[in-house]
All heavy atoms as an XYZ file, in Angstrom:
992
protein
N      97.256    103.251      3.339
C      96.055    103.433      4.116
C      95.144    104.442      3.430
O      95.607    105.457      2.925
C      96.424    103.960      5.510
C      96.896    102.875      6.447
S      97.222    103.520      8.092
C      98.994    103.454      8.070
N      93.892    104.163      3.449
C      92.930    105.052      2.807
C      92.459    106.133      3.767
O      92.692    106.066      4.963
C      91.738    104.230      2.318
O      90.969    103.793      3.417
N      91.763    107.127      3.207
C      91.176    108.188      4.044
C      90.133    107.591      4.995
O      89.972    108.063      6.089
C      90.531    109.254      3.158
C      91.518    110.127      2.447
C      92.220    111.085      3.404
O      92.033    111.068      4.606
N      93.055    111.931      2.848
N      89.397    106.548      4.537
C      88.370    105.957      5.379
C      88.964    105.224      6.572
O      88.327    105.088      7.599
C      87.499    104.984      4.577
C      86.607    105.662      3.550
C      87.146    105.501      2.141
O      87.765    104.469      1.826
O      86.944    106.420      1.338
N      90.143    104.673      6.445
C      90.777    103.904      7.524
C      92.227    104.357      7.693
O      93.151    103.616      7.420
C      90.702    102.417      7.224
N      92.431    105.606      8.164
C      93.790    106.117      8.255
C      94.677    105.389      9.269
O      95.891    105.468      9.193
C      93.598    107.582      8.653
C      92.290    107.604      9.374
C      91.455    106.553      8.682
N      94.075    104.665     10.194
C      94.851    103.983     11.232
C      95.063    102.507     10.955
O      95.776    101.839     11.681
C      94.184    104.153     12.608
C      94.161    105.591     13.055
C      92.965    106.296     13.100
C      95.328    106.246     13.423
C      92.944    107.624     13.500
C      95.314    107.568     13.826
C      94.120    108.252     13.868
O      94.091    109.552     14.261
N      94.423    101.985      9.923
C      94.551    100.562      9.633
C      93.885     99.714     10.709
O      93.149    100.204     11.548
N      94.190     98.408     10.685
C      93.625     97.479     11.670
C      94.461     97.540     12.950
O      95.676     97.635     12.888
C      93.596     96.062     11.115
C      92.646     95.963      9.933
C      92.020     94.619      9.682
N      91.681     93.773     10.795
C      90.561     93.863     11.541
N      89.692     94.800     11.301
N      90.323     93.015     12.492
N      93.772     97.467     14.090
C      94.465     97.524     15.369
C      93.929     96.478     16.324
O      92.748     96.133     16.297
C      94.288     98.904     16.017
C      94.928    100.030     15.239
C      94.824    101.364     15.962
O      94.296    101.483     17.061
N      95.363    102.395     15.336
N      94.832     95.996     17.181
C      94.485     95.123     18.302
C      95.059     95.811     19.543
O      96.259     96.106     19.571
C      95.095     93.732     18.123
C      94.528     92.998     16.933
C      95.029     91.577     16.701
C      96.176     91.044     17.441
N      96.505     89.644     17.134
N      94.186     96.047     20.527
C      94.597     96.848     21.680
C      94.084     96.211     22.966
O      92.956     95.726     23.015
C      94.022     98.278     21.567
C      94.459     99.142     22.734
C      94.428     98.912     20.264
N      94.916     96.263     23.998
C      94.472     95.855     25.334
C      94.615     97.053     26.279
O      95.661     97.699     26.337
C      95.236     94.631     25.879
C      96.742     94.844     25.959
C      94.669     94.211     27.241
N      93.514     97.367     26.942
C      93.497     98.406     27.970
C      93.643     97.735     29.330
O      92.990     96.726     29.594
C      92.172     99.190     27.928
C      92.102    100.218     26.838
C      91.817     99.871     25.515
C      92.324    101.567     27.109
C      91.743    100.820     24.515
C      92.250    102.538     26.101
C      91.954    102.136     24.814
O      91.900    103.090     23.820
N      94.485     98.304     30.175
C      94.831     97.723     31.475
C      94.217     98.568     32.591
O      94.566     99.756     32.736
C      96.347     97.691     31.591
C      96.876     97.162     32.882
N      98.180     97.341     33.252
C      96.292     96.482     33.886
C      98.400     96.775     34.433
N      97.248     96.256     34.838
N      93.335     97.975     33.402
C      92.696     98.683     34.512
C      93.064     97.966     35.812
O      92.672     96.805     36.007
C      91.147     98.714     34.371
C      90.701     99.233     33.013
C      90.509     99.471     35.534
C      90.900    100.696     32.801
N      93.769     98.630     36.698
C      94.098     98.035     37.997
C      94.007     99.063     39.124
O      94.651     98.928     40.152
C      95.461     97.353     37.989
C      96.618     98.311     37.837
O      96.454     99.420     37.347
N      97.801     97.896     38.248
N      93.197    100.086     38.937
C      92.986    101.113     39.932
C      91.494    101.217     40.234
O      90.667    101.040     39.343
C      93.492    102.461     39.411
O      93.045    103.515     40.231
N      91.162    101.534     41.485
C      89.753    101.678     41.868
C      89.265    103.121     41.717
O      88.184    103.445     42.191
C      89.546    101.187     43.297
O      90.309    101.963     44.190
N      90.020    103.954     41.046
C      89.646    105.351     40.823
C      88.523    105.411     39.794
O      88.715    105.102     38.623
C      90.876    106.117     40.340
C      90.619    107.575     40.069
O      89.461    108.014     40.128
O      91.604    108.286     39.789
N      87.329    105.817     40.243
C      86.162    105.852     39.351
C      86.358    106.815     38.185
O      85.867    106.560     37.074
C      84.902    106.196     40.138
N      87.061    107.917     38.405
C      87.283    108.855     37.303
C      88.185    108.221     36.245
O      88.037    108.479     35.044
C      87.854    110.182     37.791
O      89.141    110.026     38.328
N      89.109    107.367     36.674
C      89.953    106.654     35.719
C      89.097    105.737     34.854
O      89.290    105.663     33.638
C      91.013    105.816     36.445
C      91.929    105.038     35.518
C      93.376    105.171     35.950
C      91.537    103.578     35.450
N      88.130    105.064     35.460
C      87.251    104.185     34.688
C      86.450    104.993     33.681
O      86.349    104.628     32.519
C      86.305    103.401     35.595
C      85.331    102.477     34.874
C      86.053    101.418     34.066
C      84.341    101.870     35.829
N      85.879    106.111     34.101
C      85.115    106.958     33.180
C      86.002    107.408     32.013
O      85.587    107.365     30.862
C      84.560    108.184     33.903
C      83.333    107.899     34.709
C      82.773    109.199     35.317
N      81.565    108.945     36.043
C      81.485    108.379     37.240
N      82.575    108.005     37.870
N      80.322    108.203     37.834
N      87.212    107.839     32.337
C      88.136    108.275     31.281
C      88.503    107.126     30.343
O      88.551    107.289     29.135
C      89.404    108.874     31.888
C      89.150    110.204     32.557
O      88.183    110.895     32.266
N      90.019    110.570     33.488
N      88.761    105.945     30.924
C      89.128    104.795     30.112
C      87.984    104.415     29.173
O      88.216    104.150     27.984
C      89.498    103.608     31.002
N      86.759    104.414     29.685
C      85.617    104.071     28.828
C      85.449    105.100     27.728
O      85.143    104.743     26.576
C      84.338    103.959     29.670
C      84.317    102.844     30.707
C      83.041    102.898     31.527
C      84.508    101.476     30.066
N      85.687    106.379     28.032
C      85.645    107.424     27.004
C      86.739    107.226     25.976
O      86.502    107.362     24.763
N      87.949    106.878     26.437
C      89.052    106.626     25.520
C      88.742    105.465     24.587
O      89.003    105.533     23.373
C      90.342    106.297     26.284
C      90.933    107.479     26.989
O      90.628    108.615     26.699
N      91.791    107.211     27.964
N      88.164    104.399     25.133
C      87.834    103.226     24.322
C      86.777    103.594     23.279
O      86.903    103.250     22.096
C      87.369    102.054     25.210
C      88.538    101.582     26.093
C      86.826    100.920     24.362
C      88.117    100.655     27.217
N      85.751    104.316     23.702
C      84.706    104.761     22.772
C      85.309    105.602     21.651
O      85.035    105.377     20.460
C      83.631    105.548     23.524
C      82.619    106.173     22.629
N      81.589    105.452     22.061
C      82.490    107.441     22.175
C      80.872    106.258     21.308
N      81.394    107.469     21.357
N      86.149    106.570     22.005
C      86.788    107.438     21.008
C      87.729    106.654     20.100
O      87.844    106.949     18.910
C      87.534    108.581     21.690
C      86.585    109.569     22.328
O      85.400    109.660     21.979
N      87.074    110.305     23.301
N      88.403    105.662     20.672
C      89.320    104.822     19.904
C      88.546    104.077     18.819
O      88.954    104.050     17.649
C      90.016    103.852     20.856
C      91.257    103.232     20.322
N      92.236    102.726     21.133
C      91.692    103.020     19.054
C      93.207    102.239     20.387
N      92.896    102.389     19.126
N      87.421    103.474     19.212
C      86.589    102.748     18.238
C      86.089    103.704     17.162
O      86.118    103.378     15.962
C      85.406    102.067     18.944
C      85.907    100.946     19.865
C      84.399    101.518     17.925
C      84.864    100.392     20.806
N      85.661    104.877     17.566
C      85.145    105.867     16.624
C      86.228    106.294     15.614
O      85.967    106.426     14.420
C      84.621    107.078     17.404
C      83.883    108.083     16.576
C      83.308    109.167     17.470
C      82.660    110.246     16.656
N      82.140    111.328     17.490
N      87.460    106.475     16.109
C      88.548    106.930     15.235
C      89.004    105.844     14.257
O      89.285    106.139     13.086
C      89.734    107.390     16.091
N      89.075    104.614     14.721
C      89.629    103.529     13.906
C      88.540    102.827     13.107
O      88.806    102.318     12.020
C      90.383    102.527     14.807
C      90.895    101.339     14.025
C      91.546    103.224     15.512
N      87.342    102.806     13.654
C      86.233    102.095     13.021
C      86.044    100.729     13.654
O      87.019     99.983     13.824
N      84.827    100.455     14.023
C      84.507     99.212     14.728
C      85.012     97.969     13.969
O      85.465     96.997     14.574
C      82.997     99.144     14.930
C      82.509     97.964     15.682
C      81.022     98.128     15.926
N      80.450     96.865     16.301
C      79.167     96.654     16.397
N      78.310     97.615     16.131
N      78.718     95.472     16.748
N      84.941     98.033     12.668
C      85.357     96.896     11.859
C      86.868     96.742     11.768
O      87.378     95.734     11.290
C      84.756     97.002     10.442
C      85.287     98.155      9.615
C      84.726     99.545      9.984
O      83.796     99.644     10.817
O      85.243    100.530      9.435
N      87.613     97.750     12.237
C      89.080     97.739     12.128
C      89.797     97.564     13.456
O      91.016     97.762     13.531
C      89.560     99.056     11.496
C      89.153     99.155     10.057
O      89.228     98.187      9.310
N      88.681    100.319      9.646
N      89.057     97.222     14.515
C      89.711     97.182     15.826
C      89.214     96.019     16.675
O      88.041     95.654     16.611
C      89.516     98.511     16.578
C      90.473     98.615     17.769
C      88.083     98.725     16.980
C      90.643    100.024     18.290
N      90.152     95.429     17.393
C      89.848     94.420     18.410
C      90.325     95.018     19.730
O      91.523     95.355     19.847
C      90.604     93.116     18.166
C      90.132     92.319     16.984
C      90.966     91.052     16.825
O      91.243     90.354     17.827
O      91.374     90.788     15.674
N      89.432     95.132     20.699
C      89.795     95.709     21.981
C      89.471     94.724     23.097
O      88.382     94.160     23.131
C      89.068     97.044     22.248
C      89.504     98.088     21.226
C      89.360     97.529     23.670
C      88.854     99.447     21.408
N      90.423     94.557     23.984
C      90.247     93.805     25.220
C      90.557     94.749     26.369
O      91.454     95.591     26.276
C      91.168     92.593     25.278
C      90.999     91.613     24.152
C      89.675     90.865     24.258
N      89.439     90.036     23.105
C      88.637     90.347     22.094
N      88.005     91.496     22.074
N      88.457     89.534     21.090
N      89.821     94.582     27.445
C      90.080     95.318     28.680
C      90.386     94.276     29.748
O      89.577     93.367     29.966
C      88.851     96.158     29.100
C      89.136     96.903     30.392
C      88.448     97.119     27.993
N      91.556     94.377     30.359
C      91.930     93.433     31.418
C      91.885     94.187     32.744
O      92.498     95.239     32.906
C      93.329     92.825     31.176
C      93.744     91.959     32.356
C      93.333     92.013     29.885
N      91.108     93.602     33.678
C      90.876     94.245     34.971
C      91.381     93.294     36.061
O      91.006     92.121     36.104
C      89.367     94.516     35.159
C      88.841     95.381     34.018
C      89.114     95.170     36.519
C      87.347     95.511     33.970
N      92.234     93.844     36.933
C      92.734     93.047     38.066
C      93.052     93.969     39.236
O      92.949     95.199     39.122
C      93.966     92.210     37.652
C      95.192     93.013     37.419
N      96.168     93.156     38.369
C      95.622     93.712     36.342
C      97.148     93.907     37.887
N      96.835     94.267     36.648
N      93.445     93.384     40.337
C      93.779     94.169     41.529
C      92.628     95.066     41.929
O      91.452     94.680     41.857
N      92.952     96.286     42.328
C      91.924     97.227     42.778
C      90.941     97.605     41.681
O      89.842     98.073     41.955
C      92.587     98.510     43.333
C      93.286     98.272     44.650
O      92.970     97.249     45.327
O      94.136     99.097     45.032
N      91.287     97.388     40.435
C      90.375     97.678     39.328
C      89.093     96.891     39.396
O      88.039     97.365     38.942
N      89.130     95.705     39.987
C      87.928     94.891     40.096
C      86.869     95.599     40.944
O      85.673     95.433     40.719
C      88.269     93.489     40.648
C      87.034     92.675     40.958
C      89.142     92.737     39.634
N      87.317     96.421     41.891
C      86.363     97.175     42.714
C      85.475     98.079     41.883
O      84.335     98.373     42.266
C      87.094     97.989     43.789
C      87.803     97.102     44.806
O      87.334     95.960     45.032
O      88.817     97.544     45.364
N      85.971     98.510     40.735
C      85.156     99.348     39.854
C      83.930     98.595     39.335
O      82.886     99.201     39.091
C      85.997     99.846     38.679
C      87.116    100.804     39.046
C      88.007    101.086     37.850
C      86.556    102.087     39.610
N      84.054     97.292     39.184
C      82.914     96.512     38.706
C      81.822     96.412     39.779
O      80.671     96.171     39.472
C      83.369     95.127     38.266
C      84.327     95.131     37.072
C      84.873     93.738     36.796
C      83.657     95.715     35.836
N      82.209     96.621     41.024
C      81.216     96.727     42.098
C      80.487     98.061     41.998
O      79.267     98.134     42.146
C      81.873     96.620     43.470
C      82.329     95.246     43.852
C      82.969     95.283     45.217
N      83.229     93.962     45.712
C      84.215     93.686     46.539
N      85.012     94.632     46.990
N      84.392     92.457     46.960
N      81.234     99.119     41.739
C      80.671    100.461     41.613
C      79.618    100.485     40.496
O      78.602    101.166     40.608
C      81.777    101.501     41.338
C      82.690    101.630     42.549
C      81.197    102.852     40.956
C      83.958    102.427     42.283
N      79.873     99.727     39.451
C      78.941     99.714     38.320
C      77.538     99.270     38.700
O      76.563     99.660     38.064
C      79.476     98.808     37.209
C      80.677     99.360     36.442
C      81.225     98.306     35.503
C      80.306    100.603     35.680
N      77.431     98.453     39.742
C      76.108     98.025     40.203
C      75.275     99.203     40.679
O      74.054     99.115     40.745
C      76.233     96.988     41.319
C      76.584     95.625     40.770
O      76.135     95.228     39.718
N      77.414     94.911     41.500
N      75.921    100.320     41.021
C      75.234    101.489     41.576
C      75.158    102.655     40.592
O      74.616    103.692     40.927
C      75.967    101.946     42.841
C      76.182    100.886     43.917
C      77.072    101.425     45.016
C      74.852    100.400     44.466
N      75.720    102.504     39.407
C      75.826    103.623     38.471
C      75.275    103.230     37.094
O      75.982    102.634     36.284
C      77.291    104.072     38.359
C      77.459    105.366     37.614
O      76.681    105.650     36.675
O      78.384    106.112     37.951
N      74.011    103.582     36.844
C      73.360    103.208     35.582
C      74.028    103.796     34.354
O      74.060    103.160     33.309
N      74.594    104.999     34.462
C      75.224    105.604     33.284
C      76.483    104.836     32.891
O      76.743    104.639     31.696
C      75.534    107.081     33.519
O      76.549    107.245     34.481
N      77.241    104.402     33.882
C      78.428    103.608     33.559
C      78.022    102.229     33.051
O      78.676    101.681     32.172
C      79.342    103.480     34.789
C      80.217    104.694     35.094
C      81.034    104.441     36.348
C      81.120    105.037     33.939
N      76.948    101.685     33.604
C      76.470    100.380     33.119
C      76.156    100.451     31.631
O      76.538     99.564     30.866
C      75.215     99.956     33.881
C      75.470     99.510     35.287
C      74.175     99.157     36.013
O      73.095     99.107     35.423
N      74.280     98.906     37.310
N      75.477    101.507     31.221
C      75.117    101.617     29.809
C      76.353    101.794     28.941
O      76.385    101.298     27.804
C      74.116    102.756     29.580
O      74.690    103.993     29.874
N      77.388    102.438     29.455
C      78.620    102.605     28.669
C      79.319    101.264     28.486
O      79.820    100.959     27.400
C      79.537    103.628     29.323
C      78.952    105.044     29.243
C      79.764    106.055     29.994
N      80.964    106.388     29.232
C      81.890    107.229     29.678
N      81.751    107.829     30.837
N      82.946    107.484     28.955
N      79.359    100.453     29.562
C      79.962     99.120     29.477
C      79.170     98.258     28.499
O      79.731     97.577     27.631
C      80.030     98.442     30.863
C      80.999     99.161     31.798
C      80.388     96.957     30.745
C      82.449     98.933     31.533
N      77.852     98.271     28.644
C      76.992     97.470     27.764
C      77.184     97.883     26.315
O      77.279     97.014     25.422
C      75.513     97.613     28.190
O      75.396     97.161     29.552
C      74.592     96.819     27.306
N      77.268     99.182     26.059
C      77.485     99.671     24.697
C      78.801     99.133     24.139
O      78.861     98.689     22.991
C      77.470    101.200     24.688
C      77.748    101.757     23.305
O      77.004    101.413     22.358
O      78.715    102.542     23.163
N      79.864     99.157     24.934
C      81.162     98.667     24.472
C      81.119     97.164     24.228
O      81.655     96.676     23.222
C      82.264     99.022     25.469
C      82.588    100.517     25.557
C      83.598    100.785     26.674
C      83.089    101.049     24.220
N      80.470     96.431     25.107
C      80.339     94.976     24.890
C      79.562     94.705     23.611
O      79.896     93.759     22.892
C      79.669     94.321     26.099
C      80.590     94.205     27.304
C      79.928     93.434     28.428
C      80.936     93.179     29.534
N      80.401     92.273     30.557
N      78.566     95.515     23.334
C      77.792     95.354     22.095
C      78.632     95.659     20.855
O      78.257     95.290     19.737
C      76.538     96.222     22.107
C      75.489     95.689     23.060
O      75.471     94.508     23.379
N      74.614     96.569     23.517
N      79.755     96.344     21.054
C      80.691     96.621     19.955
C      81.859     95.646     19.967
O      82.914     95.922     19.409
C      81.195     98.064     20.063
C      80.097     99.108     19.874
C      80.661    100.498     19.877
O      81.407    100.877     18.973
N      80.302    101.280     20.889
N      81.667     94.512     20.639
C      82.631     93.417     20.691
C      83.891     93.713     21.501
O      84.922     93.067     21.302
C      83.027     92.952     19.276
O      81.869     92.512     18.601
N      83.825     94.686     22.409
C      84.943     94.888     23.328
C      84.878     93.777     24.367
O      83.831     93.530     24.974
C      84.857     96.279     24.019
C      85.931     96.419     25.091
C      84.986     97.379     22.974
N      85.980     93.084     24.552
C      86.047     91.986     25.524
C      86.605     92.457     26.846
O      87.551     93.242     26.888
N      86.022     91.983     27.909
C      86.482     92.320     29.254
C      86.973     91.052     29.945
O      86.260     90.051     29.978
C      85.349     92.944     30.072
C      85.005     94.339     29.650
C      84.218     94.565     28.526
C      85.499     95.432     30.351
C      83.914     95.856     28.113
C      85.204     96.727     29.932
C      84.408     96.936     28.824
N      88.200     91.088     30.469
C      88.756     89.970     31.213
C      88.971     90.371     32.656
O      89.541     91.432     32.943
N      88.495     89.531     33.570
C      88.587     89.819     35.012
C      89.463     88.739     35.645
O      89.255     87.541     35.428
C      87.187     89.845     35.647
C      87.271     90.113     37.137
C      86.308     90.895     34.968
N      90.395     89.158     36.455
C      91.413     88.284     37.036
C      90.844     87.367     38.123
O      90.321     87.823     39.145
C      92.522     89.155     37.622
S      93.811     88.217     38.466
N      90.989     86.082     37.909
C      90.562     85.076     38.888
C      91.364     85.185     40.181
O      90.824     85.004     41.281
C      90.707     83.678     38.284
O      90.354     82.697     39.221
N      92.663     85.452     40.064
C      93.496     85.588     41.273
C      92.971     86.689     42.175
O      92.908     86.533     43.399
C      94.949     85.887     40.904
C      95.652     84.703     40.285
O      95.289     83.556     40.529
N      96.656     84.989     39.474
N      92.575     87.803     41.585
C      92.034     88.924     42.363
C      90.706     88.533     43.011
O      90.488     88.838     44.194
C      91.827     90.163     41.467
O      93.094     90.563     40.935
C      91.225     91.317     42.252
N      89.857     87.890     42.268
C      88.557     87.474     42.820
C      88.755     86.577     44.035
O      88.090     86.735     45.062
C      87.714     86.761     41.758
C      87.321     87.572     40.537
C      86.554     86.699     39.534
C      86.515     88.792     40.933
N      89.680     85.649     43.912
C      89.981     84.726     45.020
C      90.584     85.483     46.208
O      90.153     85.307     47.348
C      90.922     83.637     44.521
C      90.844     82.351     45.259
C      91.608     81.178     44.616
N      92.710     81.490     43.708
C      92.624     81.523     42.376
N      91.483     81.274     41.774
N      93.666     81.792     41.654
N      91.549     86.344     45.945
C      92.235     87.058     47.036
C      91.291     88.001     47.766
O      91.377     88.157     48.991
C      93.424     87.835     46.474
N      90.372     88.630     47.035
C      89.440     89.579     47.643
C      88.119     88.908     48.054
O      87.206     89.573     48.514
C      89.153     90.733     46.675
C      90.346     91.648     46.463
C      89.970     92.793     45.510
C      91.087     93.795     45.400
N      90.800     95.032     46.105
N      88.053     87.596     47.834
C      86.856     86.813     48.167
C      85.585     87.436     47.556
O      84.601     87.699     48.249
C      86.717     86.651     49.684
C      87.890     85.918     50.281
C      87.802     85.756     51.779
O      87.060     86.462     52.458
N      88.542     84.801     52.303
N      85.657     87.675     46.255
C      84.557     88.293     45.522
C      83.781     87.220     44.766
O      84.380     86.424     44.021
C      85.084     89.351     44.526
C      85.738     90.496     45.280
C      83.962     89.857     43.621
C      86.476     91.475     44.387
N      82.473     87.202     44.923
C      81.600     86.333     44.134
C      81.145     87.170     42.935
O      80.246     87.993     43.043
C      80.402     85.869     44.964
C      79.455     84.958     44.189
O      79.613     84.834     42.952
O      78.542     84.399     44.817
N      81.793     86.950     41.795
C      81.541     87.795     40.623
C      80.077     87.713     40.175
O      79.553     88.672     39.635
C      82.483     87.439     39.475
C      82.238     86.096     38.840
C      81.349     85.959     37.781
C      82.880     84.952     39.304
C      81.114     84.722     37.196
C      82.658     83.724     38.735
C      81.770     83.610     37.690
O      81.529     82.387     37.116
N      79.412     86.584     40.402
C      78.028     86.420     39.960
C      77.091     87.345     40.726
O      76.061     87.759     40.201
C      77.575     84.981     40.150
C      78.311     83.976     39.296
C      77.899     82.565     39.639
C      78.776     81.568     38.912
N      78.558     80.208     39.407
N      77.457     87.689     41.942
C      76.602     88.492     42.821
C      77.075     89.935     42.926
O      76.289     90.856     42.893
C      76.537     87.852     44.236
C      75.755     88.723     45.204
C      75.980     86.442     44.177
N      78.395     90.124     43.034
C      78.947     91.433     43.388
C      79.373     92.315     42.218
O      79.515     93.520     42.393
C      80.150     91.247     44.312
C      79.811     90.562     45.633
C      81.029     90.359     46.499
O      81.714     91.357     46.790
O      81.310     89.204     46.892
N      79.593     91.724     41.045
C      80.157     92.497     39.934
C      79.141     92.645     38.811
O      78.397     91.712     38.498
C      81.430     91.841     39.402
C      82.531     91.600     40.445
C      83.747     90.965     39.781
C      82.909     92.866     41.172
N      79.160     93.808     38.173
C      78.222     94.089     37.076
C      78.586     93.306     35.821
O      79.700     93.424     35.307
C      78.198     95.595     36.764
C      77.352     95.904     35.566
C      75.970     95.861     35.643
C      77.930     96.229     34.350
C      75.181     96.127     34.533
C      77.153     96.509     33.235
C      75.769     96.445     33.332
N      77.645     92.523     35.330
C      77.711     91.874     34.010
C      79.012     91.115     33.773
O      79.610     91.205     32.693
C      77.474     92.915     32.918
C      77.082     92.258     31.595
O      76.548     91.140     31.603
O      77.323     92.883     30.541
N      79.478     90.388     34.783
C      80.660     89.532     34.627
C      80.174     88.091     34.600
O      79.388     87.669     35.453
C      81.676     89.743     35.775
C      82.823     88.750     35.676
C      82.208     91.174     35.746
N      80.623     87.362     33.594
C      80.233     85.968     33.395
C      81.461     85.084     33.475
O      82.587     85.560     33.369
C      79.531     85.814     32.049
C      78.394     86.770     31.881
N      77.162     86.570     32.435
C      78.328     87.978     31.268
C      76.371     87.579     32.158
N      77.054     88.459     31.444
N      81.237     83.805     33.617
C      82.350     82.857     33.724
C      83.318     82.997     32.557
O      84.535     82.900     32.744
C      81.801     81.437     33.789
C      82.872     80.398     34.048
C      82.307     79.005     34.238
O      81.077     78.842     34.290
O      83.124     78.070     34.335
N      82.819     83.274     31.376
C      83.669     83.399     30.188
C      84.552     84.661     30.228
O      85.492     84.771     29.461
C      82.835     83.412     28.896
O      81.853     84.456     28.988
C      82.138     82.072     28.678
N      84.234     85.593     31.136
C      85.024     86.818     31.283
C      86.207     86.631     32.230
O      87.086     87.485     32.294
C      84.150     87.957     31.839
C      82.986     88.304     30.941
O      83.145     88.271     29.708
O      81.898     88.603     31.479
N      86.219     85.539     32.968
C      87.253     85.317     33.979
C      88.508     84.765     33.321
O      88.451     83.800     32.553
C      86.762     84.345     35.082
C      85.433     84.797     35.675
C      87.819     84.163     36.156
C      85.446     86.159     36.334
N      89.647     85.411     33.603
C      90.941     84.920     33.135
C      91.742     84.470     34.349
O      91.575     85.006     35.443
C      91.707     86.003     32.329
C      90.920     86.403     31.080
C      92.010     87.227     33.168
N      92.600     83.462     34.199
C      93.327     82.944     35.360
C      94.178     83.985     36.086
O      94.213     84.035     37.304
C      94.207     81.836     34.768
C      93.533     81.430     33.491
C      92.858     82.690     32.988
N      94.836     84.839     35.315
C      95.746     85.853     35.879
C      95.694     87.105     35.014
O      95.920     87.022     33.796
C      97.170     85.302     35.911
O      98.099     86.342     36.132
N      95.406     88.237     35.635
C      95.353     89.489     34.868
C      96.669     89.838     34.216
O      96.713     90.169     33.030
N      97.757     89.755     34.979
C      99.049     90.143     34.412
C      99.507     89.155     33.341
O     100.066     89.550     32.326
C     100.131     90.339     35.494
C      99.812     91.547     36.352
C     100.299     89.109     36.364
N      99.235     87.870     33.544
C      99.595     86.886     32.517
C      98.758     87.096     31.250
O      99.257     86.943     30.137
C      99.401     85.466     33.051
N      97.499     87.493     31.419
C      96.634     87.776     30.274
C      97.164     88.975     29.491
O      97.188     88.976     28.257
C      95.196     88.031     30.740
C      94.195     88.173     29.627
C      93.857     86.890     28.899
O      94.257     85.794     29.351
O      93.183     86.973     27.858
N      97.621     90.008     30.209
C      98.200     91.175     29.548
C      99.411     90.767     28.718
O      99.550     91.183     27.557
C      98.602     92.230     30.580
C      97.467     92.981     31.250
C      97.973     93.733     32.470
C      96.776     93.908     30.267
N     100.291     89.955     29.300
C     101.500     89.519     28.580
C     101.121     88.675     27.366
O     101.686     88.841     26.291
C     102.397     88.733     29.519
N     100.151     87.769     27.529
C      99.713     86.908     26.432
C      99.184     87.740     25.275
O      99.530     87.517     24.108
C      98.643     85.944     26.933
C      98.030     85.066     25.863
C      96.944     84.190     26.494
C      95.720     84.018     25.773
N      94.838     84.865     25.208
N      98.318     88.709     25.604
C      97.743     89.544     24.538
C      98.816     90.362     23.830
O      98.789     90.525     22.610
C      96.653     90.442     25.116
C      95.362     89.701     25.530
C      94.436     90.616     26.314
C      94.663     89.109     24.318
N      99.805     90.853     24.591
C     100.895     91.603     23.951
C     101.706     90.676     23.043
O     102.109     91.096     21.956
C     101.770     92.273     25.009
C     101.040     93.435     25.672
C     101.890     94.089     26.749
O     102.804     94.831     26.433
N     101.561     93.795     27.996
N     101.916     89.439     23.447
C     102.622     88.475     22.593
C     101.828     88.204     21.319
O     102.408     87.907     20.285
C     102.864     87.165     23.352
C     103.907     87.276     24.419
C     103.979     86.029     25.294
O     102.998     85.330     25.487
N     105.167     85.782     25.840
N     100.508     88.316     21.418
C      99.644     88.104     20.250
C      99.514     89.351     19.386
O      98.739     89.362     18.437
C      98.250     87.651     20.708
C      98.241     86.268     21.336
C      96.875     85.889     21.912
O      95.914     86.687     21.844
O      96.778     84.761     22.453
N     100.244     90.401     19.734
C     100.252     91.598     18.896
C      99.336     92.715     19.341
O      99.173     93.709     18.615
N      98.739     92.616     20.512
C      97.896     93.678     21.030
C      98.784     94.799     21.566
O      99.744     94.545     22.300
C      96.994     93.183     22.171
C      95.797     92.396     21.713
C      95.927     91.085     21.264
C      94.522     92.955     21.737
C      94.840     90.349     20.847
C      93.417     92.233     21.318
C      93.588     90.932     20.876
O      92.489     90.209     20.455
N      98.463     96.021     21.182
C      99.173     97.192     21.750
C      98.639     97.409     23.157
O      97.446     97.249     23.422
C      98.908     98.411     20.884
N      99.512     97.784     24.071
C      99.182     97.987     25.477
C      98.871     99.452     25.748
O      99.650    100.333     25.383
C     100.353     97.534     26.333
C     100.225     97.839     27.800
C      99.551     96.960     28.645
C     100.776     98.984     28.356
C      99.436     97.216     30.004
C     100.671     99.243     29.695
C      99.998     98.369     30.519
O      99.897     98.626     31.859
N      97.711     99.695     26.395
C      97.363    101.071     26.793
C      96.978    101.054     28.260
O      96.142    100.266     28.699
C      96.217    101.637     25.937
C      96.665    101.758     24.493
C      95.748    102.990     26.503
C      95.637    102.297     23.544
N      97.610    101.938     29.006
C      97.316    102.105     30.440
C      96.731    103.500     30.628
O      97.437    104.487     30.608
C      98.595    101.956     31.262
C      98.422    102.192     32.731
C      97.821    100.999     33.394
C      97.958    101.127     34.895
N      96.680    101.047     35.561
N      95.390    103.585     30.763
C      94.772    104.905     30.907
C      95.126    105.554     32.242
O      95.523    104.922     33.162
C      93.289    104.654     30.804
C      93.102    103.179     30.793
C      94.421    102.530     30.729
């Protein structure tokens, strides 16, 4: 490994399933710092959100500073997956109630997505 890329290439999945807003702020900060440390060109990051974590995407509709942090991460190719099972169970219309969630962001099952990504070599991080 060189001095420019001391961590090498990484694939990481961050797991969010809590509605604690401070946890979301910390997780977004961790992701930003992670990209900065490893280098945008050396990292693939996915964020999987399910259960109570989906409620945080509602909070984003009311918080412009968090919106800009999410948008910045998406612009750096961070992928966000939102659990379809949770949306159905909580009767959430993602098009209306959640910040910047599109059909392509919906995954059938949050926990199954986490397992799939780990099988594909993504390191698991639970902030």
